ROPA-30359 format. One record per residue (C-alpha): x, y, z; residue in one letter. Coordinates in steps of 0.25 Angstrom, whole numbers, padded with zeros to 4 digits, always signed. Each point is the difference from the previous one (the first is absolute). Layout:
BEGIN
XYZa ...
END
This chain:
BEGIN
+0101-0119+0118m -0005-0001+0014h -0007+0011+0009y -0005-0001+0014g -0001+0005+0014v +0009-0006+0010n -0004-0004+0014n +0002+0014+0005n -0010+0005-0010n +0011+0005-0009s -0002+0000-0015q +0011-0008-0006e +0003-0002-0015k +0010-0010-0005y +0004-0009-0011d +0006-0013+0004k +0005-0003-0015d +0006+0013-0004e +0011+0008+0006l -0007+0013-0002n -0015+0004-0002f -0007+0011-0007t -0007+0009+0010p -0015+0000-0001k -0004+0013+0005l +0007+0013-0001s +0014-0001+0004a +0013+0008-0001p +0012-0003-0009l +0007-0013+0002n -0011-0006+0009a +0001-0013-0008n +0014-0002+0006y -0008-0005+0012f -0008-0013+0001k -0010+0005+0011y -0007+0012+0006f -0010+0003+0011k -0009+0012+0001e +0000+0008+0013i -0011+0009+0003t +0002+0011+0011i -0012+0003+0008d -0002+0015-0002h -0008+0001+0013t +0013-0003+0007k +0006+0012-0007v -0002+0012+0008n -0001+0015-0004g -0005+0006-0013t +0004-0001-0015g +0012-0009-0001s +0014-0003+0007h +0011+0002-0010v +0011-0010+0000n -0005-0007+0012f +0009-0012+0004p -0010-0012+0003v +0004-0012+0008l -0003-0013-0006i +0002-0011+0011n -0006-0013-0005i +0002-0015+0002t -0003-0007-0013d +0001-0014-0005s +0002+0003-0014d +0013+0007+0003l +0004-0013+0007n +0004-0005-0014d +0013-0004-0006t -0004+0009-0012e +0002+0012+0008v +0014+0004+0004q +0003-0003+0014p +0005+0014+0003n -0013+0006-0007g +0008+0008-0011e -0011-0004-0010d -0011+0007+0008i -0005+0013-0006a -0012+0009+0001f -0008+0008-0010t -0012+0010+0000d -0004-0007-0014f +0008+0011-0008n +0013+0002+0007t +0010-0008+0009w -0001+0005+0014l +0013+0002+0008d +0000-0010+0012h +0010-0005+0011e +0000-0014+0006i +0002+0001+0014e -0002-0015+0002l -0002-0012-0009f +0000-0013+0007n -0004-0011-0010q +0000-0011+0010t -0008+0007+0011y -0007-0013+0002n -0002-0013-0008n -0011+0007-0009t +0002+0015+0001h +0010+0011-0003a +0001+0013+0008h +0001+0013-0008l +0002+0014+0006v +0001+0010-0010a -0002+0015-0001w -0006+0005-0013v -0001+0015-0005r -0014+0003-0004i +0000+0012-0009p -0014+0004+0003s -0007-0007+0012l -0014+0005+0000s -0009+0002+0012t -0013-0001-0008s +0002-0013-0009e +0008-0013+0001d +0014+0000-0005t +0003-0013-0008i +0014-0004-0002i +0006-0013-0005r +0012-0009+0005m +0007-0007-0011y +0010-0012+0003y +0005-0012-0006g +0014+0001-0008n +0011-0008+0005s +0011+0008-0008t -0003+0015+0001m +0007+0009+0009e -0005+0007+0012a -0012+0009-0003q +0000+0008+0013e +0004+0015+0000y -0001+0004+0015p +0005+0015-0003r -0012+0002-0009g -0010-0004+0011v +0005+0010+0009w -0001+0014-0007g +0008+0012+0003s -0008+0004+0012n +0005-0012+0007y +0014+0003+0007r +0001-0013+0007g -0007-0013+0000v +0005-0011+0009w -0008-0013+0001h +0010-0005+0011l -0001-0014-0005k +0015-0003-0001e +0009-0008+0009d +0008+0010+0009p +0011-0010+0000a +0002+0002-0015d +0011+0009-0005p -0002+0015+0002a -0008+0008-0004p -0010-0011+0003q -0013+0008-0001f -0003+0004-0015q -0007+0012-0003d -0010-0003-0012s +0000+0014-0005t +0010+0006-0010l +0007+0008+0011n +0008-0013+0005n -0002+0005+0014n +0004-0014+0005n +0001-0003+0015g +0010-0007+0008t -0003-0009+0012a +0005+0005+0014v +0001-0010+0011g -0010-0009-0008l +0001-0015-0003s -0008-0010-0007s -0009-0002+0012l -0005+0014-0002n -0006-0004-0013q -0015-0005+0003v -0013-0001-0007d -0006+0013-0003g -0013+0007-0004k +0004-0002-0015i +0011-0009+0000d +0013+0001+0008g +0002+0010+0011s +0010+0004+0011i -0002-0002+0014e +0007+0010+0010f +0001-0001+0015d +0003+0013+0006d +0013-0006+0007l +0012+0000-0010n -0001+0013-0008n -0004-0008-0013r -0004+0007-0012c +0000+0001-0015v +0010+0012-0004n -0003+0007-0013v +0011+0010-0003s -0004+0014-0003h -0004+0003-0015h -0006+0013-0005s -0012-0008-0005s -0004-0002+0015l +0001+0015+0003q -0015+0005-0001m -0003+0015+0003s -0014+0001-0002f -0009-0012-0003d +0003-0013+0008i -0007-0014+0001s +0006-0011+0009l -0007-0014+0001s +0003-0013+0007a -0007-0013+0005w +0003-0002+0015v -0003-0010+0010k +0002+0003+0015t -0005-0002+0014t +0009+0011+0006n -0005+0009+0011t +0012+0005+0007d +0005+0014+0001i +0011-0001-0009d +0002+0007-0014v -0001-0010-0011n +0003+0003-0015v -0007-0006-0012i +0007+0008-0011v +0007+0014+0001a +0010+0009-0007k +0003+0008+0013w +0013+0005+0006g +0007+0011+0008d +0001+0012-0001p -0015+0003-0003i +0003+0004-0014l +0001-0015-0003q -0014-0004+0005r -0008-0003-0013n -0010-0010+0004y -0003-0010+0011w -0010-0011+0003l -0001-0008+0012g -0005-0002+0015k +0003+0012+0008l -0004-0005+0014n -0010-0010+0007e -0011+0008-0006n +0003+0006-0014d +0003-0004-0014l +0006+0012-0007v +0004+0005-0014f +0010+0011+0001f +0006+0009-0011v +0008+0013+0000n +0005-0002+0015d -0012+0002+0008t -0012+0000-0009e -0008-0012+0003n -0013-0008+0000v -0003-0011+0010k -0010-0011+0003v -0003-0009+0011n +0010-0012+0001l -0011-0010+0003n -0004+0001-0014l +0012-0009-0004i +0005-0007+0012n -0009-0012+0001d +0009-0010-0007g -0007+0001-0013d +0006+0005-0013w -0004+0015-0003h +0003+0009-0011y +0005+0014+0003i +0001+0012-0009v +0006+0013+0003g -0003+0012-0010v +0006+0014+0000a -0009+0008-0010d +0006+0013-0003s -0012+0004-0010s -0010-0001+0012n +0010+0003+0011n -0004-0013+0007l +0007-0011+0007l -0008-0013+0000r +0001-0013+0006l -0007-0012-0005y -0002-0014+0007i -0006-0011-0008d -0004+0009-0011g -0008+0010+0008l +0005+0014+0004e +0001+0000+0015r +0005+0014+0002n +0006+0012-0007n +0007+0013+0004n +0006+0013-0006y +0012-0001-0009y +0008+0012-0004t +0002-0006-0013g +0015-0001+0000t +0010-0009+0007s +0014-0001+0003k +0008-0010-0007t +0015-0002+0004g +0009-0012-0004t -0003-0010+0011s -0001-0015-0004d -0014-0006+0000l -0002-0011+0010y -0011-0011+0001i -0003-0005+0014g +0009+0010+0008r +0003+0015+0001s +0012+0004-0009p +0004+0010+0011s -0003-0007+0014v +0004-0014+0004l -0011-0009+0007e -0012+0006-0008q -0001-0014-0007e -0014-0005-0004w -0006-0011+0009n -0007-0008-0010g -0001-0004-0015i +0001+0010-0012i -0004-0003-0014d -0001+0007-0014e +0006+0014+0003v -0002+0011-0010r +0004+0014-0001v -0006+0010-0011s +0002+0014-0003n -0015+0002-0002i -0012+0002+0009a -0008-0013-0001r -0015+0002+0000s -0010-0006+0009d -0005-0009-0012g +0014-0004-0003w +0003-0004+0014s -0013-0007+0002a +0002-0008-0013t +0014-0004+0004e -0006-0006+0013y -0011-0007-0007n +0009-0006-0010n +0011-0005+0010q -0008-0003+0012n -0010-0010-0008d +0005-0002-0014p -0010-0012-0002d -0012+0010+0001s +0007+0011-0008f +0000-0008-0013y -0006-0012-0005s +0003-0010-0012i -0014-0005-0001g -0012+0000-0009i -0015+0002+0001n -0010-0011-0002h -0014+0001-0006p -0012-0002+0009s -0002-0014+0006n +0014-0004-0004a +0002-0005+0014d -0010-0011-0004d +0013-0006-0007f +0012-0005+0006k +0010+0003-0011y +0003+0009-0012y +0011+0001-0010k +0003+0013-0009e +0000-0001-0015i +0007+0011-0007v -0003+0002-0015i +0011+0005-0008d -0003+0012-0007h +0011-0002-0010t -0009-0011-0006k -0011+0009-0002i +0002+0009-0012p -0008+0013-0003g -0003+0013+0008l -0008+0002+0012g -0008-0013+0005y -0010-0010-0005y -0013-0001+0007a -0006-0013+0005n +0011-0009-0006f -0001-0015+0003p +0014-0004+0005v +0003-0015+0000l +0006-0005+0013i +0006-0014-0004n +0009-0005+0012i +0005-0013+0006t +0001+0003+0015d +0004-0008+0012s -0008+0008+0010d -0013-0002-0007l +0003-0015+0001h -0003+0001+0015n -0013-0008+0002v -0001+0004+0014d -0001+0015-0003d -0005+0001-0015v -0013-0006-0005q +0001-0011-0010l -0008+0007-0010d +0007+0014+0002g -0013+0006+0005d +0008+0008+0011d +0009+0007-0011i -0002+0014-0002a +0007+0012-0006f +0001+0015+0003s +0007+0013-0005k +0003+0010+0011s -0013-0001+0009n -0009-0005-0011e -0004-0014-0002w +0001-0005-0015l -0009-0008-0008d +0006-0013-0004h -0003-0013-0007e +0007-0013+0003i +0002-0008-0012e +0008-0011+0007l +0004-0003+0014f +0007-0014+0002d +0005+0000+0014q +0007-0014-0002t +0007+0005-0013y +0012-0008+0005d +0006-0004+0013g +0004+0014+0004t -0008+0010-0008h -0014+0004-0004a -0003+0006-0013h -0009+0012-0001l -0005+0006-0013v -0009+0013+0002a -0004+0012-0007w +0000+0013+0008v -0007+0013-0005r +0010+0011+0003i -0008+0013+0000p +0012+0009-0004i +0012-0007-0006l +0011+0010-0001s +0010+0001-0012t +0010+0008+0008s +0001-0005+0014i -0001-0014+0006d -0014-0005+0004t +0000-0007+0013i -0011-0009+0004i -0002-0010+0011r -0005-0015+0001m -0006-0004+0013y -0003-0014+0004y -0002-0008+0013g -0014-0002+0005n -0005-0014+0000p -0015+0003+0002s -0003+0013-0009m -0008-0001-0012s +0005+0002-0014s +0006+0014-0002q -0001-0001-0016e -0008+0010-0008n +0003-0005-0014s -0010+0008-0008t +0005+0013+0005e +0014-0003-0004v -0004+0002-0014w -0007+0014-0002d -0011+0003-0010n +0010+0001-0012n +0001-0015+0001y -0010-0007-0008m +0005-0014+0003g +0012-0006+0007v +0002-0015-0002w +0012-0006+0008h -0003-0014-0006l +0006-0006+0012s -0011-0009+0004e +0003-0015-0001s -0014-0003-0003s -0014+0006-0002g -0003+0013-0006l +0010+0011-0004a -0003+0010+0010q -0001+0015-0003d +0006+0008+0012s -0007+0013-0004t -0013+0005+0005s -0007-0005-0013y +0004-0015+0004g -0001-0005-0014e +0005-0014+0002a +0003-0008-0012g -0005-0014-0002a +0012-0010-0002v -0001-0010-0011s +0011-0011+0000m +0011+0009+0003v +0011-0005+0009t +0000+0009+0013q +0010+0002+0011g +0013+0000-0009m +0012+0009+0004n -0002+0014-0005g +0008+0012+0000q -0007+0006+0012i -0006-0013+0007d -0009-0010-0007g -0003+0001-0015a -0010-0007-0010y +0006-0010-0010d -0008+0000-0013f +0000-0011-0011n -0009-0002-0012l -0015+0002+0002d +0002+0005+0014e -0005+0014+0005m -0005+0009+0011v -0013+0007-0004n -0002+0013+0008v -0012+0004-0007g -0006+0013-0005d -0004+0008+0012p -0014+0007-0002s +0005+0013+0005d +0010+0000-0011g +0012+0003+0008h +0009-0009-0008l -0004+0008-0013d +0007+0013-0002f -0007+0005-0013g +0009+0012-0004t +0006+0001+0013g +0014-0002+0005s +0004-0013+0008f +0012-0008+0004t +0003-0015+0000i +0012-0006+0007s +0004-0015+0003y +0011-0010+0001w +0001-0009-0012l +0008-0013-0002n -0002-0006-0014v +0004-0015+0000d +0002-0003-0014q -0002+0003-0015d -0014-0006-0003t +0001+0004-0015a -0013+0009+0002a -0003+0013+0007p -0002-0001+0015q -0010+0009+0008t +0003+0001+0015p -0010+0011+0002i -0012+0002-0009w -0012+0009-0001k -0002+0001-0015g +0008+0008-0009g +0008-0011-0007e -0005+0004-0014a -0004+0013-0007t -0015-0003+0001d +0000-0005+0014v -0001+0011+0011t +0009-0001+0012g +0014-0001+0006y +0009-0012+0000s +0014-0004+0003l +0005-0010-0011v +0013-0006-0003t +0007-0003-0013s -0002-0014-0006t +0014-0004+0006n -0003+0006+0014g +0012+0010+0000t -0008+0013-0004l -0011+0006+0008m -0010+0008-0007k -0010+0008+0009p -0012+0004-0009v -0012+0008+0000i -0011+0001-0010s -0013+0008-0002d -0006-0012-0009g -0002+0010-0012v +0013-0002-0006g +0009+0008+0009n +0010-0009+0008q +0013+0004+0006v +0011-0009+0007n +0014+0002+0006n +0010-0011-0002e +0012-0004+0008f +0009-0012+0003s -0001-0009+0012i +0008-0012+0004s -0006-0014+0001l +0000-0007+0013d +0003+0013+0008s -0008+0009+0009w -0003+0014-0007t -0007+0011+0006h -0009+0007-0010i -0008+0012+0000v -0009+0006-0011t -0005+0014+0002v -0012+0005-0009i +0002+0015+0001d -0012+0007-0006r +0006+0014+0004n +0011-0002-0010n -0006-0010-0009d +0010-0010+0003l +0002-0015+0003i +0013-0002+0008k +0006-0013+0005s +0011-0002+0011y +0008-0012+0002k +0008-0002+0013s -0003+0015+0003g +0005+0005-0013l -0009+0006-0011q +0002-0009-0012v -0010+0005-0010d -0010+0011-0003s -0011+0002-0011d -0011+0010-0003s -0014-0004+0002i -0006+0012-0005s -0009-0007-0010s -0005-0010+0010v -0014+0002+0006g -0007-0006+0011s +0005-0014+0004i -0012-0004+0010s -0006-0013-0003n -0008-0011+0007s +0011-0011-0001y +0004-0007+0013d +0014+0004+0005l +0008-0013-0001q +0014-0004+0004f +0004-0009-0012s -0010+0000-0011h -0005-0012-0007g +0003+0004-0014t +0014+0003+0003y +0004-0009+0012d +0011+0005+0010f +0011-0010+0003d +0007+0006+0012g -0001+0006+0014l -0007+0013+0004l +0001+0008+0013d -0005+0013+0006e -0010+0005-0010v -0004+0015+0003r -0010+0009-0008i -0001+0015+0003s -0009+0010-0006n +0012+0011+0000i +0012+0003-0007i +0012-0006+0008r +0012+0008-0001s +0013-0005-0005a +0006+0003+0014d -0011-0008+0007w +0002-0012-0009i +0015+0000+0003v -0003+0001+0015t -0009-0012-0001e +0010-0008-0008y +0011+0004+0010n -0009-0005+0012n -0005-0013-0006q +0013-0004-0007y +0009+0002+0011d -0007+0003+0013p +0012-0003+0009d +0007+0012-0006n -0012+0009+0000f -0001+0000+0015y +0008-0004+0012s -0006-0007+0012v +0004+0003+0015g +0002-0009+0011s -0011-0004+0010e -0004+0010+0010q -0009-0001+0013s -0011+0010+0002i +0002+0003+0015n +0002+0015+0001k -0009+0010+0005t -0001+0012-0010m -0002+0014+0002y -0005+0011-0009s -0001+0015-0001q -0013+0005-0004l -0004+0014-0006q -0016+0001+0000v -0005+0012-0008n -0014+0005+0002a -0006+0007-0012i -0014+0005-0003d -0010-0004-0011l +0008+0009-0010y +0014-0005+0003g +0004+0011+0009n +0008-0002+0013s -0008+0001+0013i +0009+0006+0011p -0002-0001+0015n -0009-0013+0000v +0002-0011+0009n +0005-0013-0006i +0000-0013+0008s +0004-0014-0003m -0008-0012+0007n +0002-0014+0000n -0010-0011+0004d -0012+0006-0008n +0001+0013+0007y +0001-0006+0014v +0014+0005+0003n +0006+0013-0003l +0014-0002-0005f +0005+0014-0004k -0006+0014-0003s +0005+0013-0004g -0004+0014-0005i +0002+0003-0015a +0010+0010-0004n -0002+0012-0009a +0001-0010-0012n -0011-0009+0006g +0010-0011+0004s +0004-0008+0012v +0012-0009+0001v +0000-0012+0009f +0013-0008+0003t +0004-0013+0005n -0013-0007-0005i -0001-0015+0001t -0004-0005-0014q -0014-0004+0001l -0014+0004-0004k -0006+0013+0006y -0013+0008+0000n +0001+0015-0001f -0009+0011+0004t +0000+0015-0003v -0007+0010+0009t -0002+0015-0001m -0003+0010+0011d -0007+0013-0001s +0008+0012+0006n -0011+0007+0006i -0005-0004+0014s -0007-0009+0003p +0009-0009-0008i -0007-0010-0010y +0008-0012-0005t -0004-0007-0013v +0005-0012-0006t +0004+0002-0015i +0006-0013-0003n +0000-0014+0006e +0006-0011-0008t -0010-0011-0003s +0010-0011+0000k +0014-0001+0006a +0012+0004-0009i +0013-0007+0000l +0012+0008+0003i +0012-0008-0004n +0011+0009-0007e +0012+0006+0006t -0006+0014-0003f -0014+0000-0004q -0010+0011-0004i -0015-0001+0002l -0009+0011-0005t -0014+0000+0006l -0011+0008-0007t -0009+0006+0010c -0015+0004-0001n +0004+0015+0000v -0002+0012-0009s +0008+0012+0000r -0005+0015-0003n +0010+0011-0003i -0004+0014+0003f +0006+0011-0007s -0003+0014+0005i +0003+0013-0005e -0004+0014+0003d -0007+0010-0009v +0013+0004-0006d +0004-0014-0004g +0010-0001+0012v +0001-0013+0008p -0006+0000+0013l +0012-0002+0008d -0006-0004+0014s -0012-0005+0006g -0008-0013+0001w -0011-0008-0005i -0010-0007+0009i -0006-0012-0007v -0011-0009+0006g -0014-0006-0003n -0013+0005+0004n +0002-0005+0015s +0015+0001+0003v +0013+0007-0004d +0010-0010-0005l +0013+0007-0005q +0007+0013+0003n +0008+0002-0013c +0011+0011+0000t +0002+0009-0011i +0014+0001-0005n +0008+0011-0005a -0004-0004-0014s -0015+0002+0003g -0002-0015+0000k -0007-0010+0010a -0002-0014+0000t -0012-0008+0005f +0000-0015+0001r -0011-0009+0006w -0009-0012-0004l -0004+0000-0014n -0015+0004+0001t -0009+0012-0002t -0006+0011+0010g +0012+0008+0004y +0000+0015+0001n +0011+0010+0003y +0002+0014+0006t +0013+0008-0003v +0005+0008+0012w +0010+0011+0001y +0006+0008+0011r +0011+0010+0001d +0003+0004+0015d +0002+0014-0004n -0013+0002-0006y -0014+0000+0007n +0007-0003+0013s +0003-0014-0006g -0014-0003-0003e -0002-0013-0009e -0008+0003-0012i -0006-0009-0010s +0004+0002-0014l -0008-0011-0008a -0008-0012+0002s -0007-0011-0008g -0002-0014-0003d +0010-0010-0006i -0007-0005-0012l +0010-0009-0006t +0010-0010+0007q +0014+0001-0005g -0001+0014-0006s +0007+0014+0001q -0009+0010+0006i +0004+0014-0005d -0005+0012+0009l +0001+0015-0001i -0002+0007+0014v -0002+0015+0002n +0013+0003+0005l +0009+0011-0006t +0012+0009+0002t +0001+0015+0000v +0013+0008+0000n +0000+0014+0007f +0010+0010-0002t +0000+0013+0009v +0005+0013-0005w +0002+0014+0005t -0011+0010-0004k +0009+0005-0011d +0004-0014-0005g +0015+0003+0002s +0003-0012+0009q -0006-0012+0006t -0002-0001+0015v +0003-0011+0010s -0006-0002+0013g -0014+0003-0005v -0011-0009+0006k -0012-0004-0009l -0012-0003+0008l -0009-0010-0008l -0014-0003+0004n -0012-0008-0005s -0013+0007-0003t -0008-0013+0000n +0001-0004+0011p +0006+0012+0007d +0013-0003+0006g +0015+0002-0001a +0007-0009-0009v +0015+0003+0001i +0010+0012+0002n +0011+0000-0010l +0013+0009+0002t +0008+0005-0013t +0014-0005-0001d +0012+0008-0004s -0005+0002-0014g -0014+0004+0005g -0006-0013-0004k -0010-0009+0007a -0007-0012-0006t -0014-0005+0004f -0004-0014-0003r -0014-0004+0004w -0014-0003-0005v -0005+0009-0011n -0013+0008+0001s -0008-0011-0007s +0001-0007+0013w -0002+0010+0011r -0003+0013-0007g +0008+0013+0000n +0011+0005+0008y +0003+0012+0008s +0014+0006+0000l +0006+0010+0010s +0015+0005+0001l +0007+0003+0013s +0014+0006+0001f +0006-0002+0014y -0014-0002+0006e -0005+0013-0007d -0011-0003-0010l +0003+0007-0014k -0008+0004-0012s +0003-0007-0013f -0005-0004-0014n +0001-0012-0008i +0003+0000-0014s -0012-0005-0008g -0009+0000+0012v -0001+0014+0006s +0006+0014-0004t -0003+0008+0012n +0008-0002+0013l -0008-0008+0010k +0003-0007+0013k -0009-0012-0004y -0002-0006-0013v -0009-0011-0004n +0004-0009-0012f -0003-0013-0007s +0011-0011-0002i -0002-0010-0011k +0013-0005-0005a +0015+0003+0000n +0002+0015+0000i +0010+0011+0004s -0004+0013+0007y +0008+0012+0001d -0004+0008+0013i +0004+0015+0002r -0002+0005+0014f +0000+0014+0005e +0014+0002+0004m +0011+0006-0008t +0015-0005-0001s +0005+0011+0009s -0012-0002+0010q +0004-0015+0001v +0014+0003+0003e -0003+0011+0010e -0010-0009+0007y +0010-0011+0000t +0011+0009+0007l -0010+0005+0010s -0003-0015+0004l +0015-0002+0001i +0002+0012+0009k -0011-0004+0008y +0005-0014+0002a +0014+0006+0003s -0007+0008+0011y -0007-0012+0006i +0012-0009+0000i +0009+0010+0006s -0009+0005+0011t -0008-0012+0003v +0009-0012-0003l +0014+0006+0001l -0003+0011+0011k +0009+0010-0008e +0003+0003-0014p +0009-0010-0006p +0014+0006-0003m +0013-0004-0006i +0013+0008+0002n -0009+0010+0008s -0009+0002-0012k -0014-0002-0002l -0003-0011-0010l -0007+0004-0013s -0014-0006-0003p +0007-0009-0010v +0011-0004+0010g -0011-0003+0010l -0006-0009-0009l +0013-0007-0002l +0002-0001+0014f -0014-0006+0004i -0004-0005-0014g -0011-0009+0005i -0009+0011+0006f -0003+0007-0014i -0005-0009-0011p +0009-0002-0012s -0009+0007-0010h +0003+0013+0006l +0014+0001-0004f 
END
């Protein structure tokens, strides 16, 4: 398998040895029928509008070297597109495999089921099957709202109808007066040139699918320099009589470009927007839902006008390039990509079409993101690890993957250092720790040989893991970080690849073994190996910290073994005691003939347990023994498969003071040993299989792509979140990006309600960030709440950065004495010298104060109701903020009193009664309330605890009345003083009876009638020579008498 990125930064996966390949990442059914794919990422910042556009036809217009390959069909029938789960309908407008000597040219339309405006949309293009039938399905690209789509790429000299409609309606067009000379290069592909001389056009016969009564959208690309007074049609379904006039788009005169519907309804723009000789995209929309006609030029609405919402239809033919009803209204210029739809296309849709078709190269990309400083290298290759070779569920953390390749590009002595110091690895945007066991640049005449171990932070079992190998810098220092490849679970890793000297331990322990007479530098399973004979050994020693002694703990030993021959005695390739019941420790011992392996542990007090399984002589075998104290088992694996398991429940501690040795003098080892590892954890069966798959057959464990140059400027979209010290978002702060150590401001923005600012089109570099907060009380104070101490790398396509700011938050929760939230007001918070924040109290009685995390803040709660106390602002509470990040619960002296006014006999309630409330401390009017139709009035203000008692009087049409209040006074009085503590309801009876109220009301009506008839109307109002009754008068002049008198 081979996976790479082509010269257009497109991902390509291919297999030169097999007809088909098994797709690595998620792929739809039958993806394995293709040899190659490329990922295409659509930039959501070029997708206008909100939400997603449904079933949007995206133009893919590329020149590509990989499609210029004999393994791709010359007509492109083996090209297909997918969104990873389903195959996408597509139409190939053009596939020219021999566009030039190195590249093919593809123009295709792909239906995207959901084209997001908020996040990038990723699709794949598959190709590479010499025998399959055509994969395109044009009718599926253009949904039912498209009534006609003409690419105008055809030769007018071909048999009629020449111009194919790509929709399911088959509204094909016939060339009239056109020849092959009229087919010219277009905006997309081919197009038709008209000359305003010979009545040339494309005639599309009438069909009911082209009749549109309500919503209409017409679009076309045009190119013209015409400025004469003639009428010139782009596209129209328009005839005589006027009932035939459905829609018309074109040039009306020397000044106007016009979109007509329904005979006379139109919207126009200035012709100079399009007659400059460049290509322009025109869209006319009739929107019945909003009663608007809109005209767009190059994605922008340039004008709109009223639309009745319904258009005539008729049976006229549709013409492109000329009017269907009038000769000599031919377009003077070029027309491409004409579309007719029975839907009102949105602003976002039209703008997205323009963005896509005007500049497809910026609308999508087929590139990758590099980690920081990647441009220090000249080249990279992608390495795709096949997840099907990784059993189990989830992922493995910090897995050391063997990269063992011969590579012609690494053989280049002009670009790659002789010792491989300029080789590095990354995953996504993160540099990976790696250790180079071998780099032989002159492995043969054409290739270098690299053996490296790369720590993969997350090695997935369900999707392919993609890493990159970078190289090509003749002057940089070594990029290795060997000890970090092997995490803290590794107690020792000996590659045994040295040709002389000590047997080095690659872990941070560095327990190198002393080599005694062993032949080093032999061919091993991985790279080099040690060849042992009688009386030869490697002595690692017994580390003083005891990390090679495991007591009653679990551990794992793995190694590659090749036993040369039967020595008629046991052989011990690895030994640290344990070979007898009275010897504490662990060993790996063979049978006397060398064909059985017996991993053994012993506690030295008679408890010894071993596994036993067969091995082959003179053959490399991967062996792993796991001491699992959790389950009291010793388990052994051969070539990835478990071959034995025995209980070790009786075995105690195996710690000892013996040296760890490779080959032990009592039982000398005759054979080869490679890649010995000891870990202090229980390696799982799936981990062991993955190690075996990787080390036994690395070529099938991953695929390596072709060499790519690093020469593209990359851009990111960055979301910066500002949070306080307690993890809460901070809205309305200013977040700025700076480069050059805060010297130059790059971008800035105000955080939204979620505390976020999104910056777009950011060059992938390192930036410093500053967050500032402003007070909202004059004079304005600005404080810095975060300033990054070092630059932060921004290098992902979409990256999220969260900045924790030196800000605390206090939530005020305010209720009145009745437990009802205070639903308005504000809180002024400051320190001893200045006011800082005006915090609005919301309908739930909550207010939020945010400022620097320090002490010394005080607050005052303010309240105002314009109806009370002449709108006076009153202070309800004040105090100090004692604890940052806390909620401050306050109860204020505010309450609600409900009054109901009754007649003296209590028989009915009375509307229109004024309640005059005054304060006794200090003296002064508070509010005048008027009872509603139910005789009720509500008083909500501070209680008597705040300003003392209240005085109440009643007025009925400006006449003070005596009254009493239930529970307060029994005698009728004109003034009553009373105290208000908490929510209460009072019944008030005033001096008038029901009949008196009615008589009083009628007298007022009569008086009003008199005033109106004598003063305003000069004479009594009459209808049919009769005086109006009082009620009739009210109906006649209703506004003069308040409604509560009826």
